[in-house]
C-alpha positions as CSV (number, residue, x, y, z in Angstrom):
1,X,64.7,35.1,-4.3
2,X,62.4,32.5,-2.6
3,X,58.9,31.6,-2.5
4,X,57.9,32.2,1.2
5,X,54.8,31.2,2.7
6,X,53.8,33.4,5.6
7,X,51.4,32.1,8.3
8,X,50.1,34.8,10.6
9,X,49.3,38.0,9.2
10,X,48.6,40.1,12.5
11,X,50.1,43.2,14.0
12,X,53.6,41.7,13.5
13,X,53.3,39.5,10.8
14,X,51.5,41.5,8.4
15,X,54.1,44.2,8.0
16,X,56.8,41.4,7.8
17,X,55.2,39.6,5.1
18,X,54.8,42.9,3.1
19,X,58.6,43.6,3.8
20,X,59.5,40.2,2.3
21,X,57.4,40.8,-0.5
22,X,58.9,44.3,-1.4
23,X,62.2,42.9,-1.1
24,X,61.6,40.6,-4.1
25,X,60.2,37.5,-2.5
26,X,57.3,35.8,-3.7
27,X,54.9,35.6,-0.6
28,X,52.1,33.6,-0.1
29,X,50.4,34.4,3.2
30,X,47.4,32.8,5.4
31,X,45.7,34.1,8.1
32,X,42.6,32.7,9.8
33,X,40.9,35.8,9.3
34,X,41.2,36.1,5.9
35,X,41.0,40.1,5.2
36,X,44.2,40.5,7.4
37,X,46.1,39.2,4.1
38,X,44.9,42.3,2.2
39,X,48.1,44.5,2.9
40,X,50.0,41.7,1.5
41,X,47.9,41.3,-1.6
42,X,48.1,45.0,-2.1
43,X,51.8,44.8,-1.8
44,X,51.7,42.0,-4.9
45,X,51.6,39.0,-2.8
46,X,49.2,36.1,-2.9
47,X,46.6,35.0,-0.3
48,X,46.0,31.3,0.4
49,X,42.9,29.8,1.9
50,X,44.6,27.2,4.1
51,X,48.1,26.5,5.5
52,X,48.4,23.5,3.1
53,X,47.8,25.8,0.0
54,X,50.4,28.3,1.5
55,X,52.9,25.9,1.9
56,X,52.9,23.4,-0.9
57,X,55.5,25.1,-3.0
58,X,57.4,27.1,-0.5
59,X,61.3,27.3,0.1
60,X,60.6,29.0,3.3
61,X,57.5,28.7,5.6
62,X,57.8,31.7,8.1
63,X,55.4,31.3,11.2
64,X,54.2,34.1,13.3
65,X,51.2,33.2,15.7
66,X,50.7,33.8,19.1
67,X,51.5,30.9,21.6
68,X,52.8,27.3,21.7
69,X,49.9,25.5,20.7
70,X,49.1,27.8,17.6
71,X,52.7,26.7,16.4
72,X,52.2,23.2,17.1
73,X,48.6,23.3,15.0
74,X,50.3,25.1,12.2
75,X,53.1,22.8,12.1
76,X,51.6,19.4,13.1
77,X,48.2,19.4,11.9
78,X,46.5,17.5,9.3
79,X,46.7,20.7,7.2
80,X,49.9,21.9,8.8
81,X,53.6,22.3,7.5
82,X,54.8,18.8,8.3
83,X,52.1,17.2,6.1
84,X,52.1,19.5,3.1
85,X,55.7,21.2,2.6
86,X,58.1,20.0,0.4
87,X,60.9,17.9,2.2
88,X,64.1,20.4,2.8
89,X,61.8,23.4,3.2
90,X,63.3,25.9,5.7
91,X,60.9,26.7,8.7
92,X,61.5,29.8,10.6
93,X,59.4,30.3,13.5
94,X,59.2,34.0,14.4
95,X,56.7,33.4,17.3
96,X,57.3,33.7,20.8
97,X,56.8,30.1,22.6
98,X,58.0,27.9,25.4
99,X,61.8,26.6,24.6
100,X,60.8,23.1,25.5
101,X,58.3,23.1,22.8
102,X,60.5,24.4,20.1
103,X,63.1,22.1,21.1
104,X,60.4,19.3,20.4
105,X,59.2,20.7,17.1
106,X,62.7,21.2,15.8
107,X,63.1,17.4,16.4
108,X,60.3,16.5,14.5
109,X,61.3,18.8,11.9
110,X,64.4,17.2,11.3
111,X,62.9,13.7,11.3
112,X,60.6,14.7,8.7
113,X,63.1,16.1,6.5
114,X,62.7,19.9,7.3
115,X,65.0,22.4,8.5
116,X,64.2,24.7,11.5
117,X,64.9,27.8,13.2
118,X,63.4,29.4,16.4
119,X,63.6,33.1,15.5
120,X,61.3,35.3,17.9
121,X,61.5,39.2,17.6
122,X,61.5,42.1,19.4
123,X,60.8,45.7,18.8
124,X,57.0,45.4,18.4
125,X,54.8,46.8,16.0
126,X,57.2,49.9,15.1
127,X,59.9,47.4,14.6
128,X,57.8,45.4,12.4
129,X,56.7,48.3,10.2
130,X,60.1,49.6,10.0
131,X,61.9,46.7,9.4
132,X,64.2,47.1,12.2
133,X,63.3,44.2,14.5
134,X,65.8,42.6,16.4
135,X,65.8,38.7,15.9
136,X,67.5,36.3,18.3
137,X,67.7,32.9,16.4
138,X,68.3,29.5,17.5
139,X,69.4,26.6,15.0
140,X,72.3,25.2,13.2
141,X,74.7,27.9,11.6
142,X,74.0,26.4,8.4
143,X,70.3,27.1,8.3
144,X,70.9,30.5,9.9
145,X,73.1,31.4,7.2
146,X,70.4,30.3,4.5
147,X,67.8,32.3,5.8
148,X,69.8,35.5,5.8
149,X,67.7,37.3,3.0
150,X,64.7,36.5,5.1
151,X,66.1,38.0,8.2
152,X,67.9,41.0,6.2
153,X,64.4,42.0,4.9
154,X,62.5,42.4,8.4
155,X,65.3,43.0,10.9
156,X,68.2,45.4,12.1
157,X,69.8,43.2,14.5
158,X,69.9,39.7,13.6
159,X,72.2,37.2,16.0
160,X,72.6,33.5,16.1
161,X,72.4,33.0,19.7
162,X,72.9,28.9,19.6
163,X,71.0,25.7,18.9
164,X,67.4,25.0,18.9
165,X,65.5,26.4,21.5
166,X,67.8,29.3,22.3
167,X,66.2,32.1,20.4
168,X,63.2,31.4,22.5
169,X,65.1,31.4,26.0
170,X,66.8,34.7,24.7
171,X,63.5,36.2,23.8
172,X,62.0,35.2,27.4
173,X,65.0,37.4,29.1
174,X,64.1,40.1,26.5
175,X,60.3,40.0,27.7
176,X,61.6,40.2,31.2
177,X,63.7,43.1,31.1
178,X,61.1,44.8,28.8
179,X,58.2,44.3,31.2
180,X,60.4,45.4,34.3
181,X,61.3,48.5,32.4
182,X,57.4,49.1,31.7
183,X,56.6,48.6,35.2
184,X,59.3,50.9,36.4
185,X,58.5,53.6,34.0
186,X,54.8,53.4,35.1
187,X,55.7,53.8,38.7
188,X,57.8,56.9,37.9
189,X,55.1,58.4,35.8
190,X,52.4,58.0,38.9
191,X,55.0,59.4,41.1
192,X,55.7,62.5,39.0
193,X,52.0,63.1,38.2
194,X,51.4,63.0,42.1
195,X,53.7,65.8,42.7
196,X,52.2,67.9,39.8
197,X,55.6,67.9,38.0
198,X,55.7,68.7,34.4
199,X,55.8,65.3,33.1
200,X,56.4,66.1,29.4
201,X,59.8,67.9,30.8
202,X,60.4,65.3,33.3
203,X,60.4,62.3,30.4
204,X,62.8,64.4,28.2
205,X,65.6,65.0,30.8
206,X,65.0,61.3,32.2
207,X,65.7,60.4,28.5
208,X,68.8,61.9,28.3
209,X,70.2,60.3,31.3
210,X,71.2,56.9,32.6
211,X,67.3,56.4,33.3
212,X,66.9,56.6,29.2
213,X,65.7,53.5,27.5
214,X,63.7,52.4,24.3
215,X,61.0,51.7,26.5
216,X,61.2,55.2,27.7
217,X,61.3,56.7,24.4
218,X,58.4,54.6,23.2
219,X,56.1,54.2,25.9
220,X,56.1,57.2,28.1
221,X,53.9,59.3,25.9
222,X,51.5,56.4,25.7
223,X,51.4,56.6,29.4
224,X,51.1,60.5,29.8
225,X,48.4,60.4,27.0
226,X,46.7,57.5,28.2
227,X,46.8,55.9,24.8
228,X,47.0,52.6,24.7
229,X,46.1,50.9,21.4
230,X,47.9,47.8,21.0
231,X,51.4,47.5,19.5
232,X,52.2,44.7,21.6
233,X,49.1,43.3,23.7
234,X,49.4,42.6,27.6
235,X,47.6,39.3,27.0
236,X,50.9,38.3,25.1
237,X,53.3,40.0,27.5
238,X,51.3,38.0,30.2
239,X,52.1,34.6,28.2
240,X,55.7,35.7,27.7
241,X,56.2,36.3,31.4
242,X,54.6,32.9,32.2
243,X,57.1,31.3,29.9
244,X,59.8,33.0,31.9
245,X,58.7,32.3,35.1
246,X,58.1,28.1,34.3
247,X,61.6,28.1,32.6
248,X,63.3,29.9,35.6
249,X,61.8,27.6,38.2
250,X,62.6,24.6,36.3
251,X,66.2,25.6,35.7
252,X,66.3,26.7,39.6
253,X,66.8,30.3,38.7
254,X,65.7,32.9,41.3
255,X,64.0,35.8,39.8
256,X,62.2,37.8,42.6
257,X,61.7,41.0,40.6
258,X,60.5,38.9,37.5
259,X,57.8,37.2,39.7
260,X,56.5,40.4,40.8
261,X,56.0,42.1,37.4
262,X,54.6,39.0,36.2
263,X,51.9,39.1,39.0
264,X,51.4,42.8,37.9
265,X,50.8,41.8,34.4
266,X,48.5,39.2,35.4
267,X,46.7,41.6,37.4
268,X,46.1,44.0,34.5
269,X,44.8,41.4,32.4
270,X,42.4,40.1,35.0
271,X,41.1,43.9,35.2
272,X,40.0,43.6,31.8
273,X,43.3,45.3,30.0
274,X,44.8,42.3,28.3
275,X,43.8,43.7,24.8
276,X,45.7,46.9,25.6
277,X,49.3,47.8,24.8
278,X,51.9,46.3,27.2
279,X,52.4,50.0,28.1
280,X,48.7,49.9,29.7
281,X,50.2,48.1,32.8
282,X,50.4,51.8,33.7
283,X,46.7,51.6,34.6
284,X,47.0,48.7,36.9
285,X,50.0,50.4,39.0
286,X,48.0,53.8,39.0
287,X,45.0,51.8,40.4
288,X,47.1,50.8,43.2
289,X,47.7,54.3,44.1
290,X,44.2,55.1,43.3
291,X,45.1,57.4,40.7
292,X,43.7,55.6,37.6
């Protein structure tokens, strides 16, 4: 079992850190809002007062923070991982950030004597709570194998997808597919409601056919009940679609549907829905038909 520093104890990071503690690892957690470390402490873990304190004796440093600048700050700041962790420490970044930033950070980590994996996750809050995340991992095969105990404690589908940056590239594709599914599901629900159809029955039969999906299973009830407590916020999905559209443009990839969905997500955020679950995209789409 390892000593694991877990940086970022939010909606996703907190249950992941608890699972690692429950699996027998010694987890030291840090979050800027100190109260968010309480579930980890109740599970037997330790709360640190800084990144430096959390990582100083860690075998593994896990990072789960919102965006590229946050990861850069955690790793490269004076209080950060590179300045305070022991050489040879394995860094596992579970955050969803830009592939080019990941590649640059991996190069810095290697030059400083660390090992580095980008390992963004999919599955949302439910996946984190149930230790059923899908994890797409970029980095060396050797480091991937070394992190197997960490991944097994928090994930269900764990795949090494290539060198550094590959995990983030696959995650960007994942976020495109999820956002597209949410947008089309929202349009379908608005359409069904406009005709006065029994939407509960409609969703049940749709889920049993080719239209069925994990998005339909997890998000249709939220739309029908207009209940959008965040499992994965629109703000974050907006950020992820920005990563996708920028990377696609730089690579010369045409993504017309992705561009439209990114604009819909941006509209939802501009209308004040950024803190809602991404299924709350329903509200922006319903407004277009005057049915919000």
